[in-house]
N, C-alpha and C positions, 0 to 999 in steps of 0.2 A: 336916324339911319335904319334902325330895326323896323320902324313902322313902314318905311319905303320898301324894304325887302319883303316884309309880310304882304303888303299890298301887291307887289309884283308876283309873288308866288300864288296868291289867291287869284289874281287876274289870269295868270297862265293856266291854273287849274280850271277856271271857268271856261276858258278858251278851249282846252282839251275836251271838257265835257260837252260843250256845244258841238264840236266836230264829231265826237263819238255818237251823240244822239242823232245828228243829221245823217251821217253816212250809214248808221244802222238802218235807217228807214229809206234811204235813197239807194235802191238796188237796181236802177236802170243801167243798161250797158249800151254804148253807141260808139260809132267810129265814122271817120270821114276825112276829107281833105280840108285843111285850114285855108280859108279864103281871105281872112283879114286878122290883124293883130293890132290892137290899140294899147299902147304902153302908157302907164301912169307911174313913171319911175319914182316920183316923190312918195308914193305909198307902196312901192315894190309890187305892183299889181298890173295885170293886163286883162283885156276883154278879148277873147278868142272867138272868132266866127268860123263855123264849120259847115260845110255842105255834106250832109250825112249820106253814107252809102249803106249803113245798117244801124238799126236802133230797136230796142225792145219796147219803145213807146213812140206814139205820134205826137203826144202833148204832155209837157211837164212845165208848169209855170206857177210858182208859189209867191211871186213878187207882191201880190195884193195882200198877202197875209203875214209876210216876214221880210226883213232885210237880210236875213241869214240864209243864203242859198248858194249853190255852186253852178247850176246849169239852168238854162231855159231851152226847152225843145219844142219846136212847132213844125210839123210836117217833116220836110227833109233838111231842116236847118237847126243848128244848136248854137248857143252862145254861152261861154263859160267865163266866170271870173276866177282867174288863176294867179298864183304868185309868179312873178318874173323869175325865170331861171337865167341867172347871169353867166355870161361868158365874156372873155376879153378879145377884142379885135386886134389886128396887127399893130395899131397905134397904142394899145394899152387901155383904150376906152372900153367901158362895160356896155354890153348890149344884151338884148333878150335872145336866148337860144331858140325860142319858139318863133317860127316864121311862117308866112303864107307859103302854100304848096307843100308843107310838111303834112304827114298823115298822123292823125291823132286817134288813139283808142282809149276809151274809159271802160274798165271792167267793174261793174257794180257789185259783183259777187266778191271780188278781192279788194275793192276800193283802191284800185291802182290805175294810174295813167301811163300811157306809153306813147312816145314820140318817135316817128320814123322819118328819115330823110333818104331818098333814093333807095327805098326798100331795106334800109338798114336801121335797126334800133339805135337811137342816139341818146335816149334818156328815158328812164322810168322813175316814178315817184308815187307817193301816197298823197293825193290832193287834200287840201284843207280849205275850209271856207275862212274868209278873213274876219277879223274882229274890228276892222277899221270902219269908220263912217265913210263909206265909199260913194257918196252922193254923186260925185262927178263921173266916175266910171259907170255907175249904174244908169246914168242918164244917156249913155252912149249905146245902149242896146238898140239894135235895128229891128228886132222882133217886137212887134206891138203887143201890148198887154191884152 
């Protein structure tokens, strides 16, 4: 039992260090309208497609060098691998709060994400890259390498 707890603590510590290193170097900021959300509930993750209205970069794509990334940006499009933000519908079923037509802002200086619906802030959070082997969701990118 003690071995499993130690492994879990070490795994969590490595995950936190990975996120800290990544977001220290990822200082881009961008915003735009969400055009599509592909949910992978089995790994609590989604791929968010965004039509950008503002961005500090025209190109950000490190998929060739690592599996650990948050965003791909090319021209006026961005795709993010994000955690599902669960909410319950009227029947009690869980669904993703993030939806097409919402407005998304990522502030790279604060490492914070903001989600707006009908010009009202409905959620903000500190994004994290996942530590899962997300082969299936990564294959759903529409932005070519």
